[in-house]
Backbone of each chain as ProteinMPNN parsed JSONL, in Angstrom:
{"seq_chain_A": "QLHLQESGPGAVMPSETLSLTCTVSGGPISSSSSYWGWIRQPPGKGLEWIGNVYYSGRTYYNPSLRGRVTISVDTTKNQFSLKVTSVTAADTAVYYCARDYMDDLLYYYMDVWGKGTTVTVPS", "coords_chain_A": {"N_chain_A": [[31.182, -23.995, 65.753], [30.869, -20.531, 65.575], [33.258, -18.304, 64.18], [35.059, -15.292, 63.974], [37.366, -13.327, 62.156], [39.437, -10.593, 61.875], [41.271, -8.847, 59.328], [43.935, -7.001, 57.797], [45.814, -3.983, 56.922], [48.036, -2.645, 59.421], [48.611, -0.005, 59.599], [47.745, 3.118, 58.186], [48.137, 5.73, 55.923], [47.527, 9.258, 56.417], [44.68, 10.677, 54.786], [44.366, 8.592, 53.069], [42.78, 5.389, 52.21], [41.304, 3.227, 54.484], [41.205, -0.229, 54.716], [39.609, -3.15, 55.631], [39.046, -6.637, 56.273], [36.725, -9.115, 57.267], [36.713, -12.418, 58.066], [34.486, -15.052, 58.113], [34.015, -18.043, 59.792], [32.885, -21.417, 60.38], [30.197, -21.232, 59.986], [27.542, -20.114, 57.78], [27.704, -16.989, 56.056], [25.487, -16.127, 54.869], [23.122, -16.049, 56.451], [19.768, -15.824, 57.472], [19.161, -14.588, 59.84], [21.118, -12.885, 60.593], [22.986, -9.899, 60.691], [26.072, -8.365, 59.744], [28.622, -6.781, 61.351], [30.68, -3.813, 61.938], [32.683, -2.432, 64.446], [34.376, 0.069, 66.286], [37.098, 1.148, 68.426], [38.612, 3.779, 69.712], [41.859, 4.564, 71.155], [41.747, 4.255, 74.643], [39.086, 4.971, 74.756], [35.462, 4.613, 74.325], [33.225, 2.122, 72.809], [32.336, 2.322, 69.386], [29.796, 2.046, 67.124], [30.029, 1.25, 63.753], [28.731, 0.313, 61.421], [26.666, -2.0, 59.521], [26.075, -4.988, 57.521], [23.886, -6.919, 55.498], [23.519, -10.24, 54.153], [22.46, -9.956, 51.675], [23.452, -7.625, 50.809], [22.427, -5.285, 51.73], [22.853, -2.351, 53.642], [23.587, -0.533, 56.69], [24.563, 2.478, 58.256], [26.499, 4.292, 60.692], [25.437, 7.526, 61.27], [27.324, 9.509, 61.816], [29.552, 8.797, 60.453], [28.793, 8.389, 57.924], [29.157, 8.579, 54.447], [31.888, 8.421, 54.383], [32.281, 5.789, 54.817], [32.092, 2.435, 53.69], [30.566, -0.651, 53.643], [30.754, -3.976, 52.66], [29.795, -7.199, 51.311], [30.919, -10.512, 50.645], [29.645, -13.302, 49.668], [30.587, -15.596, 48.522], [33.106, -15.961, 49.481], [32.632, -15.976, 52.128], [33.0, -13.625, 53.608], [33.118, -10.243, 54.885], [33.565, -6.725, 54.391], [35.243, -3.626, 55.225], [35.551, -0.257, 54.361], [37.084, 2.814, 54.865], [37.272, 6.053, 53.931], [39.542, 8.816, 53.285], [41.112, 9.028, 55.706], [42.012, 10.153, 59.017], [44.024, 11.009, 61.9], [42.149, 10.654, 63.855], [40.824, 8.373, 63.2], [42.283, 6.334, 64.145], [42.253, 3.323, 65.842], [41.102, 0.326, 67.556], [39.683, -2.057, 65.552], [36.8, -3.932, 65.369], [35.082, -6.816, 64.147], [31.789, -8.193, 64.102], [29.048, -10.434, 64.696], [25.792, -9.452, 64.193], [23.092, -10.301, 65.595], [19.714, -11.358, 65.159], [17.179, -12.52, 67.105], [14.464, -14.953, 67.587], [12.558, -13.497, 68.9], [12.889, -11.042, 67.93], [14.916, -9.577, 69.074], [17.934, -7.774, 68.999], [21.407, -8.4, 69.039], [24.966, -8.462, 69.555], [26.608, -11.201, 69.241], [28.864, -12.713, 68.613], [32.226, -11.998, 68.352], [35.121, -10.761, 66.643], [38.661, -10.816, 67.431], [39.724, -8.357, 67.134], [41.524, -5.742, 65.443], [44.281, -3.589, 65.325], [44.443, -0.381, 63.994], [46.447, 2.164, 62.891], [46.664, 5.594, 62.264], [48.968, 7.838, 61.431], [49.673, 11.048, 62.831]], "CA_chain_A": [[31.177, -22.736, 66.497], [31.167, -19.418, 64.69], [34.496, -17.602, 64.478], [35.293, -14.148, 63.103], [38.762, -12.902, 62.18], [39.735, -9.389, 61.104], [42.592, -8.778, 58.696], [44.182, -5.767, 57.062], [47.027, -3.265, 57.322], [48.059, -2.066, 60.754], [48.826, 1.431, 59.506], [47.245, 3.758, 56.97], [48.577, 7.124, 55.895], [46.423, 10.239, 56.36], [43.971, 10.947, 53.528], [44.192, 7.37, 52.288], [41.616, 4.563, 52.525], [41.473, 2.086, 55.379], [40.454, -1.391, 54.226], [39.678, -4.328, 56.491], [38.186, -7.763, 55.92], [36.374, -10.037, 58.336], [36.434, -13.754, 57.554], [33.57, -15.809, 58.972], [34.163, -19.496, 59.679], [32.02, -22.173, 61.276], [28.801, -21.018, 59.644], [27.397, -19.314, 56.559], [27.427, -15.565, 56.204], [24.16, -15.908, 54.281], [22.119, -16.431, 57.437], [18.669, -14.86, 57.458], [19.035, -13.961, 61.161], [22.356, -12.194, 60.952], [23.723, -8.845, 60.032], [27.501, -8.472, 60.043], [28.932, -5.395, 61.654], [31.985, -3.295, 62.331], [32.704, -1.572, 65.625], [35.745, 0.478, 66.557], [37.363, 1.684, 69.759], [39.851, 4.577, 69.786], [42.626, 4.304, 72.376], [41.238, 4.813, 75.878], [37.702, 5.447, 74.618], [34.42, 3.611, 74.271], [32.909, 1.447, 71.562], [31.563, 3.081, 68.408], [29.242, 1.23, 66.047], [30.314, 1.847, 62.447], [27.687, -0.05, 60.487], [26.553, -3.431, 59.27], [25.652, -5.431, 56.188], [23.159, -8.182, 55.397], [24.129, -11.032, 53.085], [21.914, -9.466, 50.407], [24.163, -6.4, 50.465], [21.803, -4.132, 52.394], [23.753, -1.792, 54.652], [23.221, 0.579, 57.558], [25.785, 3.132, 58.714], [26.448, 5.341, 61.691], [25.354, 8.821, 60.568], [28.515, 10.329, 62.034], [30.592, 8.34, 59.53], [28.213, 8.193, 56.596], [29.853, 9.344, 53.416], [33.274, 7.947, 54.342], [32.313, 4.365, 55.122], [31.399, 1.458, 52.856], [30.653, -2.042, 54.091], [30.3, -4.87, 51.596], [29.811, -8.616, 51.656], [31.245, -11.475, 49.592], [29.132, -14.57, 50.176], [31.366, -16.716, 47.969], [34.287, -16.116, 50.333], [32.19, -15.889, 53.522], [33.699, -12.467, 54.156], [32.592, -8.914, 54.677], [34.684, -5.786, 54.394], [35.048, -2.238, 55.629], [36.423, 0.767, 53.798], [36.927, 4.172, 55.395], [38.074, 6.935, 53.082], [40.065, 10.09, 53.799], [41.346, 8.818, 57.14], [42.842, 11.055, 59.803], [44.467, 10.393, 63.151], [40.955, 10.332, 64.636], [40.372, 7.03, 62.82], [43.118, 5.358, 64.839], [41.382, 2.575, 66.742], [40.961, -1.117, 67.369], [38.492, -2.324, 64.758], [36.23, -5.249, 65.601], [33.905, -7.253, 63.407], [30.897, -8.939, 64.985], [27.752, -10.834, 64.177], [24.673, -8.698, 64.755], [22.107, -11.375, 65.481], [18.324, -11.096, 65.522], [16.594, -13.8, 67.515], [13.068, -15.189, 67.231], [11.747, -12.451, 69.527], [13.306, -9.807, 67.258], [15.932, -8.861, 69.836], [19.221, -7.69, 68.324], [22.589, -8.341, 69.889], [26.215, -8.859, 68.9], [26.937, -12.359, 70.062], [30.176, -13.262, 68.286], [33.135, -10.907, 68.014], [36.512, -11.044, 66.354], [39.583, -10.369, 68.475], [40.054, -6.966, 66.888], [42.794, -5.413, 64.817], [44.626, -2.192, 65.558], [44.808, 0.42, 62.824], [47.027, 3.443, 63.29], [46.839, 6.634, 61.26], [49.884, 8.794, 62.05], [49.241, 12.447, 62.725]], "C_chain_A": [[31.636, -21.602, 65.584], [32.42, -18.684, 65.159], [34.676, -16.486, 63.475], [36.736, -13.686, 63.272], [38.958, -11.688, 61.284], [41.122, -9.493, 60.477], [42.7, -7.481, 57.926], [45.413, -5.072, 57.584], [46.921, -2.672, 58.713], [48.282, -0.562, 60.752], [48.338, 1.93, 58.16], [47.658, 5.226, 57.024], [47.365, 8.064, 55.834], [45.972, 10.501, 54.926], [43.776, 9.703, 52.668], [42.973, 6.573, 52.788], [42.008, 3.375, 53.383], [40.606, 0.944, 54.857], [40.695, -2.585, 55.134], [38.699, -5.389, 56.0], [37.929, -8.61, 57.146], [35.991, -11.378, 57.698], [35.609, -14.523, 58.575], [33.789, -17.3, 58.733], [33.251, -20.181, 60.692], [30.541, -21.989, 61.015], [28.671, -20.11, 58.447], [27.108, -17.854, 56.862], [26.029, -15.241, 55.681], [23.065, -16.449, 55.196], [21.029, -15.379, 57.485], [18.543, -14.102, 58.774], [20.201, -13.045, 61.507], [22.666, -11.016, 60.058], [25.185, -9.016, 60.482], [28.052, -7.063, 60.191], [30.383, -5.101, 61.989], [31.805, -2.316, 63.491], [34.158, -1.157, 65.836], [35.871, 1.101, 67.937], [38.682, 2.452, 69.733], [40.571, 4.322, 71.102], [42.033, 5.012, 73.586], [39.791, 5.284, 75.833], [36.734, 4.277, 74.5], [34.218, 3.019, 72.886], [32.053, 2.352, 70.672], [31.101, 2.129, 67.312], [29.454, 1.956, 64.726], [29.188, 1.558, 61.463], [27.604, -1.551, 60.338], [26.021, -3.717, 57.882], [24.914, -6.757, 56.305], [23.74, -8.94, 54.207], [23.626, -10.604, 51.701], [22.66, -8.233, 49.908], [23.569, -5.149, 51.101], [22.694, -3.663, 53.536], [23.078, -0.711, 55.48], [24.514, 1.137, 58.141], [25.496, 4.116, 59.844], [26.422, 6.694, 60.979], [26.616, 9.671, 60.71], [29.645, 9.965, 61.065], [30.101, 8.203, 58.099], [28.892, 9.116, 55.591], [31.305, 8.92, 53.298], [33.369, 6.432, 54.442], [31.528, 3.555, 54.081], [31.637, 0.076, 53.44], [30.049, -2.91, 53.001], [30.446, -6.316, 52.047], [30.161, -9.444, 50.435], [30.82, -12.85, 50.101], [29.935, -15.76, 49.663], [32.604, -16.991, 48.81], [33.926, -16.144, 51.818], [32.924, -14.765, 54.268], [32.861, -11.205, 54.008], [33.705, -7.919, 54.972], [34.254, -4.382, 54.794], [36.038, -1.362, 54.887], [36.065, 2.111, 54.426], [37.857, 5.073, 54.602], [38.556, 8.168, 53.84], [40.354, 10.025, 55.303], [42.234, 9.916, 57.732], [43.257, 10.325, 61.073], [43.276, 9.984, 64.019], [40.374, 8.96, 64.297], [41.254, 5.944, 63.419], [42.282, 4.649, 65.904], [41.655, 1.077, 66.615], [39.642, -1.327, 66.642], [38.068, -3.772, 64.984], [35.155, -5.548, 64.559], [33.088, -8.141, 64.342], [29.644, -9.363, 64.236], [26.66, -10.091, 64.944], [23.442, -9.57, 64.555], [20.719, -10.899, 65.876], [17.667, -12.413, 65.871], [15.101, -13.855, 67.192], [12.123, -14.147, 67.82], [12.092, -11.08, 68.979], [14.196, -8.936, 68.139], [17.246, -8.91, 69.06], [20.342, -7.705, 69.354], [23.789, -8.879, 69.127], [26.82, -10.004, 69.702], [28.287, -12.982, 69.769], [31.049, -12.129, 67.768], [34.485, -11.474, 67.547], [37.38, -10.494, 67.47], [39.971, -8.901, 68.314], [41.407, -6.802, 66.227], [43.063, -3.923, 64.989], [45.034, -1.525, 64.257], [45.278, 1.779, 63.316], [47.135, 4.359, 62.078], [47.743, 7.687, 61.882], [49.401, 10.23, 61.847], [50.314, 13.308, 62.082]], "O_chain_A": [[32.661, -21.706, 64.909], [32.626, -18.468, 66.353], [34.479, -16.68, 62.275], [37.263, -13.656, 64.384], [38.683, -11.739, 60.085], [42.021, -10.137, 61.017], [41.703, -6.928, 57.462], [46.003, -5.507, 58.573], [45.846, -2.247, 59.136], [48.156, 0.086, 61.791], [48.493, 1.266, 57.135], [47.537, 5.876, 58.062], [46.322, 7.719, 55.279], [46.775, 10.539, 53.994], [43.091, 9.757, 51.646], [42.238, 7.024, 53.667], [42.921, 2.619, 53.052], [39.419, 1.129, 54.588], [41.835, -2.98, 55.376], [37.671, -5.082, 55.397], [38.821, -8.8, 57.973], [35.062, -11.453, 56.894], [35.981, -14.632, 59.744], [33.75, -17.76, 57.592], [32.893, -19.606, 61.72], [29.711, -22.532, 61.744], [29.618, -19.393, 58.123], [26.373, -17.525, 57.793], [25.46, -14.201, 56.014], [22.196, -17.208, 54.767], [21.316, -14.183, 57.534], [17.878, -13.067, 58.82], [20.253, -12.492, 62.606], [22.618, -11.113, 58.832], [25.481, -9.709, 61.455], [27.961, -6.251, 59.27], [31.184, -5.99, 62.276], [30.892, -1.489, 63.499], [35.071, -1.946, 65.592], [34.884, 1.526, 68.538], [39.752, 1.845, 69.732], [39.941, 3.901, 72.072], [41.838, 6.227, 73.564], [39.319, 5.928, 76.77], [37.128, 3.113, 74.565], [34.919, 3.351, 71.931], [31.163, 3.053, 71.151], [31.916, 1.484, 66.653], [29.105, 3.128, 64.589], [28.74, 2.456, 60.749], [28.373, -2.291, 60.952], [25.579, -2.82, 57.164], [25.277, -7.612, 57.113], [24.384, -8.341, 53.346], [24.278, -10.856, 50.688], [22.53, -7.839, 48.75], [24.156, -4.07, 51.014], [23.223, -4.471, 54.3], [22.129, -0.064, 55.037], [25.435, 0.393, 58.477], [24.41, 4.688, 59.939], [27.303, 6.976, 60.167], [26.936, 10.462, 59.824], [30.584, 10.741, 60.882], [30.878, 7.938, 57.181], [29.159, 10.284, 55.873], [31.899, 9.045, 52.227], [34.425, 5.855, 54.181], [30.443, 3.95, 53.655], [32.775, -0.315, 53.698], [28.97, -2.619, 52.484], [31.126, -6.615, 53.029], [29.753, -9.121, 49.32], [31.542, -13.487, 50.868], [29.961, -16.814, 50.297], [33.095, -18.118, 48.849], [34.798, -16.315, 52.67], [33.396, -14.939, 55.391], [32.009, -11.107, 53.125], [34.655, -8.216, 55.697], [33.083, -4.011, 54.714], [37.222, -1.687, 54.796], [34.896, 2.488, 54.503], [39.074, 4.884, 54.599], [38.033, 8.507, 54.902], [39.891, 10.869, 56.069], [43.073, 10.511, 57.054], [42.888, 9.171, 61.291], [43.389, 9.064, 64.829], [39.527, 8.446, 65.027], [40.996, 4.757, 63.22], [41.679, 5.294, 66.761], [42.341, 0.627, 65.697], [38.603, -0.827, 67.074], [38.855, -4.705, 64.818], [34.415, -4.658, 64.14], [33.629, -8.762, 65.257], [29.237, -8.726, 63.265], [26.619, -10.104, 66.174], [22.833, -9.575, 63.485], [20.567, -10.126, 66.821], [17.6, -13.32, 65.041], [14.546, -12.928, 66.602], [11.024, -13.935, 67.307], [11.636, -10.066, 69.506], [14.234, -7.716, 67.983], [17.625, -9.954, 68.531], [20.231, -7.09, 70.415], [23.647, -9.65, 68.178], [27.468, -9.783, 70.725], [28.812, -13.718, 70.605], [30.66, -11.394, 66.86], [34.922, -12.531, 68.004], [36.893, -9.788, 68.354], [40.484, -8.28, 69.246], [42.315, -7.609, 66.421], [42.166, -3.098, 64.815], [45.866, -2.043, 63.513], [44.577, 2.455, 64.07], [47.623, 3.967, 61.018], [47.306, 8.38, 62.8], [48.804, 10.566, 60.825], [50.121, 14.512, 61.913]]}, "seq_chain_B": "SSELTQDPAVSVALGQTVRITCQGDSLRSYSASWYQQRPGQAPVLVIHGRKNRPSGIPDRFSGSSSGNTAFLTITGAQAEDEADYYCNSRDSSGNLAEFGGGTKLTVL", "coords_chain_B": {"N_chain_B": [[27.917, 12.046, 69.861], [26.736, 9.666, 72.299], [23.395, 8.379, 72.45], [22.668, 6.82, 74.448], [23.024, 6.701, 77.839], [25.418, 6.174, 80.306], [26.726, 5.763, 83.629], [30.017, 6.878, 84.204], [31.785, 5.513, 85.949], [31.752, 2.971, 88.423], [31.845, 1.467, 91.639], [32.278, -1.498, 93.647], [32.13, -3.499, 96.559], [33.914, -6.506, 97.119], [32.001, -9.393, 96.63], [29.625, -8.125, 97.066], [26.559, -6.564, 95.808], [25.996, -4.963, 92.708], [24.591, -2.465, 90.607], [24.39, -1.509, 87.295], [23.569, 1.133, 85.189], [21.725, 2.137, 82.234], [20.568, 4.619, 80.227], [18.077, 5.802, 77.972], [15.967, 7.07, 75.393], [15.322, 5.304, 73.343], [15.246, 2.874, 74.551], [12.745, 2.434, 75.435], [11.491, 1.222, 73.389], [13.189, -0.681, 72.274], [15.167, -3.505, 73.161], [17.919, -3.717, 75.488], [21.288, -4.813, 75.143], [24.114, -6.149, 76.862], [27.609, -5.785, 77.375], [30.721, -7.063, 78.387], [33.968, -5.876, 78.815], [37.181, -6.65, 79.219], [40.499, -5.366, 79.984], [42.404, -4.966, 77.054], [41.067, -6.911, 75.668], [38.521, -8.302, 73.479], [35.079, -7.225, 73.442], [32.56, -9.018, 75.298], [29.474, -10.605, 75.086], [27.111, -10.397, 77.655], [24.509, -10.117, 78.518], [21.431, -10.391, 76.828], [18.462, -9.456, 74.964], [17.16, -8.06, 76.956], [17.169, -9.614, 79.424], [18.389, -12.092, 79.177], [20.913, -14.578, 79.53], [23.826, -15.505, 77.784], [25.117, -18.819, 77.113], [27.537, -19.975, 79.409], [27.961, -17.615, 80.735], [28.132, -16.451, 83.997], [25.557, -16.968, 86.495], [25.327, -14.9, 88.239], [25.138, -12.576, 86.876], [22.63, -10.463, 85.741], [19.826, -9.066, 83.955], [17.572, -6.3, 83.54], [14.779, -4.06, 83.039], [13.189, -0.817, 82.968], [10.907, 1.404, 81.864], [12.66, 3.943, 80.322], [15.111, 2.943, 80.962], [17.732, 0.608, 81.287], [19.09, -2.102, 83.14], [21.999, -3.622, 84.435], [22.774, -6.095, 86.604], [25.009, -7.298, 89.003], [25.274, -9.835, 91.126], [26.838, -10.502, 94.009], [29.598, -9.722, 93.42], [32.649, -10.563, 91.802], [36.268, -10.623, 91.758], [37.119, -10.953, 89.163], [35.177, -9.717, 87.717], [35.761, -7.134, 87.391], [35.893, -4.669, 85.068], [35.144, -2.982, 81.934], [31.852, -2.041, 81.115], [29.384, -2.098, 78.644], [26.356, -0.887, 77.324], [24.01, -1.608, 74.715], [21.847, -0.787, 72.06], [19.124, -0.365, 69.741], [18.567, 2.489, 67.597], [15.953, 5.016, 67.289], [14.842, 4.414, 64.822], [15.189, 1.758, 64.59], [17.01, 0.542, 62.995], [19.68, 1.267, 63.251], [22.48, 0.63, 65.263], [23.597, 1.448, 68.575], [25.968, 2.337, 71.083], [26.253, 2.704, 74.625], [28.218, 5.021, 76.608], [29.835, 3.548, 78.257], [30.722, 1.916, 81.354], [33.026, 1.883, 83.895], [33.799, -0.654, 85.981], [34.883, -1.129, 89.208], [36.118, -3.485, 91.438], [36.337, -3.661, 94.78]], "CA_chain_B": [[27.707, 11.626, 71.239], [25.813, 8.553, 72.421], [22.065, 8.637, 72.967], [22.528, 5.939, 75.601], [23.827, 7.301, 78.894], [25.872, 5.327, 81.394], [27.647, 6.358, 84.586], [31.379, 6.537, 83.767], [32.491, 4.605, 86.845], [31.024, 2.439, 89.575], [32.656, 0.531, 92.41], [31.53, -2.436, 94.487], [32.967, -4.33, 97.415], [33.934, -7.92, 96.756], [30.893, -10.176, 97.163], [28.401, -7.341, 97.166], [25.749, -6.422, 94.603], [26.12, -3.68, 92.026], [23.705, -2.289, 89.47], [24.892, -0.568, 86.288], [22.396, 1.616, 84.471], [21.827, 2.646, 80.859], [19.343, 5.383, 79.981], [17.899, 6.343, 76.632], [14.577, 6.986, 74.944], [15.13, 4.141, 72.475], [15.049, 1.689, 75.379], [11.299, 2.21, 75.612], [11.029, 0.427, 72.249], [14.135, -1.737, 71.912], [15.859, -4.075, 74.314], [19.348, -3.478, 75.616], [22.215, -5.906, 75.373], [25.222, -5.707, 77.697], [28.897, -6.354, 76.995], [31.833, -6.911, 79.307], [35.251, -5.787, 78.135], [38.372, -6.593, 80.076], [41.582, -4.646, 79.287], [43.11, -5.644, 75.984], [40.265, -7.995, 75.093], [37.297, -7.943, 72.771], [33.863, -7.285, 74.264], [31.857, -10.292, 75.415], [28.053, -10.447, 75.392], [26.739, -10.994, 78.939], [23.049, -10.103, 78.636], [20.737, -9.987, 75.608], [17.016, -9.531, 75.07], [16.869, -7.453, 78.262], [17.487, -10.37, 80.644], [18.869, -13.442, 78.883], [22.351, -14.789, 79.601], [24.384, -16.544, 76.898], [25.729, -19.937, 77.83], [28.883, -19.695, 79.887], [27.967, -16.416, 81.565], [27.677, -16.827, 85.353], [24.196, -16.516, 86.806], [25.338, -13.667, 89.053], [24.805, -11.488, 85.959], [21.223, -10.436, 85.356], [19.397, -7.839, 83.31], [16.187, -5.887, 83.699], [14.538, -2.734, 82.461], [12.006, -0.093, 83.402], [10.782, 2.639, 81.102], [13.769, 4.248, 79.414], [16.356, 2.556, 81.622], [18.108, -0.802, 81.384], [19.965, -2.36, 84.276], [22.807, -4.832, 84.539], [23.041, -6.336, 88.013], [25.946, -8.364, 89.345], [24.974, -10.218, 92.505], [28.021, -11.181, 94.526], [30.66, -9.395, 92.462], [33.949, -11.223, 91.95], [37.395, -9.819, 91.284], [37.207, -11.047, 87.694], [34.133, -8.903, 87.093], [36.301, -5.781, 87.16], [35.942, -4.506, 83.605], [34.247, -1.98, 81.376], [30.571, -2.603, 80.689], [28.706, -1.267, 77.653], [25.035, -1.262, 76.849], [23.808, -1.413, 73.274], [20.469, -0.944, 71.627], [18.831, 0.232, 68.452], [18.056, 3.859, 67.656], [14.496, 5.096, 67.145], [14.43, 3.807, 63.553], [15.326, 0.317, 64.713], [17.986, 0.025, 62.033], [21.043, 1.625, 63.603], [22.858, 0.261, 66.62], [24.367, 2.454, 69.296], [26.506, 1.918, 72.365], [26.442, 3.671, 75.687], [29.593, 5.449, 76.758], [30.586, 2.576, 79.039], [30.887, 2.074, 82.796], [34.178, 1.156, 84.422], [33.478, -1.261, 87.266], [35.997, -1.483, 90.074], [35.759, -4.368, 92.543], [37.235, -3.293, 95.882]], "C_chain_B": [[26.614, 10.553, 71.284], [24.472, 9.027, 72.942], [21.746, 7.717, 74.127], [23.52, 6.412, 76.658], [24.146, 6.293, 79.987], [26.722, 6.141, 82.357], [29.072, 5.951, 84.194], [32.062, 5.493, 84.64], [31.614, 4.227, 88.016], [31.978, 1.512, 90.324], [31.76, -0.316, 93.301], [32.509, -3.224, 95.335], [32.854, -5.785, 96.987], [32.784, -8.663, 97.436], [29.58, -9.424, 97.291], [27.715, -7.236, 95.81], [25.887, -5.028, 94.029], [25.16, -3.654, 90.839], [24.254, -1.19, 88.567], [23.707, -0.166, 85.417], [22.741, 2.163, 83.088], [20.503, 3.324, 80.552], [19.28, 5.875, 78.547], [16.468, 6.131, 76.168], [14.316, 5.735, 74.101], [14.865, 2.867, 73.271], [13.578, 1.444, 75.704], [10.77, 1.277, 74.52], [11.908, -0.78, 71.956], [14.89, -2.214, 73.145], [17.334, -3.711, 74.294], [20.091, -4.803, 75.681], [23.416, -5.318, 76.113], [26.494, -6.491, 77.35], [29.927, -6.042, 78.075], [33.121, -6.838, 78.5], [36.371, -5.643, 79.15], [39.507, -5.929, 79.289], [42.263, -5.513, 78.245], [42.346, -6.759, 75.305], [39.063, -7.449, 74.335], [36.106, -7.986, 73.722], [33.242, -8.678, 74.214], [30.408, -10.001, 75.805], [27.74, -11.124, 76.72], [25.226, -11.044, 79.165], [22.472, -9.685, 77.281], [19.239, -10.14, 75.796], [16.535, -9.089, 76.438], [17.374, -8.283, 79.437], [18.038, -11.77, 80.401], [20.392, -13.515, 78.915], [22.788, -15.824, 78.578], [24.978, -17.672, 77.73], [27.164, -19.575, 78.212], [28.997, -18.437, 80.723], [27.401, -16.772, 82.938], [26.312, -16.248, 85.693], [24.173, -15.345, 87.789], [25.073, -12.43, 88.194], [23.319, -11.571, 85.6], [20.884, -9.08, 84.758], [17.934, -7.565, 83.572], [16.027, -4.52, 83.072], [13.268, -2.142, 83.038], [11.963, 1.221, 82.645], [11.941, 2.832, 80.146], [15.12, 3.842, 79.982], [16.519, 1.038, 81.632], [19.128, -0.958, 82.499], [20.734, -3.66, 84.074], [23.157, -4.978, 86.016], [24.008, -7.5, 88.166], [25.751, -8.646, 90.836], [26.123, -11.061, 93.057], [29.209, -10.98, 93.595], [31.974, -10.083, 92.828], [35.051, -10.338, 91.376], [37.469, -9.824, 89.759], [36.12, -10.271, 86.972], [34.597, -7.467, 86.864], [36.586, -5.622, 85.673], [35.13, -3.287, 83.225], [32.993, -2.681, 80.882], [29.857, -1.605, 79.78], [27.306, -1.796, 77.394], [24.948, -0.938, 75.356], [22.338, -1.584, 72.975], [20.331, -0.384, 70.227], [18.394, 1.686, 68.642], [16.552, 3.842, 67.366], [13.995, 4.475, 65.839], [14.447, 2.286, 63.62], [16.404, -0.271, 63.832], [19.433, 0.247, 62.44], [21.318, 1.227, 65.046], [23.611, 1.413, 67.27], [24.801, 1.885, 70.638], [26.415, 3.063, 73.362], [27.924, 3.984, 75.824], [30.459, 4.51, 77.585], [30.678, 2.944, 80.509], [32.077, 1.236, 83.243], [33.835, 0.654, 85.819], [34.754, -1.637, 87.998], [35.473, -2.345, 91.217], [36.787, -4.167, 93.654], [37.524, -4.476, 96.8]], "O_chain_B": [[25.707, 10.523, 70.453], [24.396, 9.945, 73.759], [20.676, 7.818, 74.727], [24.719, 6.508, 76.394], [23.252, 5.64, 80.525], [27.37, 7.105, 81.949], [29.306, 4.783, 83.882], [32.833, 4.674, 84.139], [30.842, 5.035, 88.532], [32.819, 0.852, 89.713], [30.651, 0.079, 93.662], [33.596, -3.574, 94.875], [31.794, -6.227, 96.542], [32.609, -8.58, 98.652], [28.544, -10.017, 97.59], [28.209, -7.742, 94.803], [25.896, -4.037, 94.76], [24.943, -4.66, 90.164], [24.545, -0.084, 89.021], [22.939, -1.015, 84.965], [23.865, 2.584, 82.814], [19.446, 2.696, 80.605], [20.281, 6.308, 77.976], [15.836, 5.131, 76.51], [13.222, 5.173, 74.14], [14.326, 1.897, 72.739], [13.212, 0.373, 76.189], [9.74, 0.626, 74.693], [11.426, -1.791, 71.446], [15.208, -1.437, 74.045], [17.917, -3.437, 73.245], [19.58, -5.791, 76.209], [23.698, -4.125, 76.0], [26.453, -7.69, 77.073], [29.997, -4.931, 78.601], [33.34, -7.65, 77.601], [36.479, -4.634, 79.846], [39.483, -5.929, 78.059], [42.65, -6.65, 78.519], [42.893, -7.475, 74.467], [38.647, -6.305, 74.521], [36.134, -8.719, 74.71], [33.377, -9.409, 73.233], [30.149, -9.242, 76.739], [28.065, -12.297, 76.905], [24.724, -11.894, 79.901], [22.961, -8.742, 76.659], [18.792, -10.867, 76.683], [15.614, -9.676, 77.005], [17.955, -7.724, 80.367], [18.14, -12.558, 81.341], [21.077, -12.634, 78.396], [22.201, -16.903, 78.499], [25.3, -17.493, 78.905], [27.895, -18.954, 77.441], [30.026, -18.211, 81.36], [26.31, -17.333, 83.031], [25.956, -15.163, 85.232], [23.099, -14.853, 88.133], [24.812, -11.352, 88.728], [22.823, -12.626, 85.204], [21.557, -8.081, 85.014], [17.149, -8.485, 83.8], [16.995, -3.9, 82.631], [12.391, -2.854, 83.527], [12.865, 2.05, 82.766], [12.184, 2.002, 79.271], [16.157, 4.336, 79.539], [15.589, 0.292, 81.939], [19.925, -0.058, 82.764], [20.19, -4.66, 83.604], [23.766, -4.086, 86.607], [23.846, -8.548, 87.541], [26.03, -7.8, 91.686], [26.346, -12.19, 92.62], [29.757, -11.939, 93.051], [32.35, -10.17, 93.997], [34.785, -9.418, 90.602], [37.835, -8.823, 89.142], [36.137, -10.177, 85.744], [33.905, -6.68, 86.218], [37.405, -6.338, 85.098], [34.511, -2.642, 84.071], [33.056, -3.768, 80.307], [29.74, -0.423, 80.104], [27.098, -3.002, 77.261], [25.699, -0.121, 74.823], [21.665, -2.427, 73.568], [21.314, 0.022, 69.607], [17.913, 2.066, 69.71], [15.955, 2.776, 67.215], [12.841, 4.054, 65.762], [13.806, 1.61, 62.815], [16.684, -1.467, 63.913], [20.318, -0.501, 62.023], [20.498, 1.457, 65.935], [24.193, 2.252, 66.582], [24.107, 1.069, 71.246], [26.49, 4.236, 72.995], [28.774, 3.311, 75.241], [31.681, 4.655, 77.613], [30.71, 4.12, 80.87], [32.127, 0.031, 82.999], [33.608, 1.449, 86.732], [35.595, -2.369, 87.477], [34.504, -1.983, 91.884], [37.967, -4.469, 93.48], [38.263, -4.335, 97.775]]}, "name": "protein", "num_of_chains": 2, "seq": "QLHLQESGPGAVMPSETLSLTCTVSGGPISSSSSYWGWIRQPPGKGLEWIGNVYYSGRTYYNPSLRGRVTISVDTTKNQFSLKVTSVTAADTAVYYCARDYMDDLLYYYMDVWGKGTTVTVPSSSELTQDPAVSVALGQTVRITCQGDSLRSYSASWYQQRPGQAPVLVIHGRKNRPSGIPDRFSGSSSGNTAFLTITGAQAEDEADYYCNSRDSSGNLAEFGGGTKLTVL"}
């Protein structure tokens, strides 16, 4: 059974870089049917898709965050990572990693999620 | 702002049927998936490929679509269904995912 686990600092100072890692267990990250994504949720607000990465390294990003976000993959460690530069208090959120799966009918959906990790940027 | 529009809040009497909607032009081309999020928990996939339920999701949850609108229907709502529900789909390019703003479901 596939399992995803986020890890990283719980607090980041303003203007610094937020770095998180998602470790995938129970299956290979180099699956042809899977992208690997990051989603965040500010306190009391809805879900925001940040972006995703394919095992080849191909990435897609939310245009609202493009320029500050980098997502990368390490197939040797079965991990993928998120970096957000120049953070502000508005980046305070629960950050989730998830598998973005494409099935045989070419439907996309996020079927496996990590439990989430809270990152706070003090104002 | 999201290109997928959901009603912020919906309520349903215990045991009754409720339909949650998600509107957006991209839904004419791409299917919606639906996620349930209880307070303090990660989202859980409840519907994918417009109408398919993952294993372990009760059959009172169903999905459908018409034109630019996707629907999540709960037939015989239970107290444990009280949660936030989010739709998700692809944008017009097919490469970027997006979430609706979420619907808070209250079971009375």
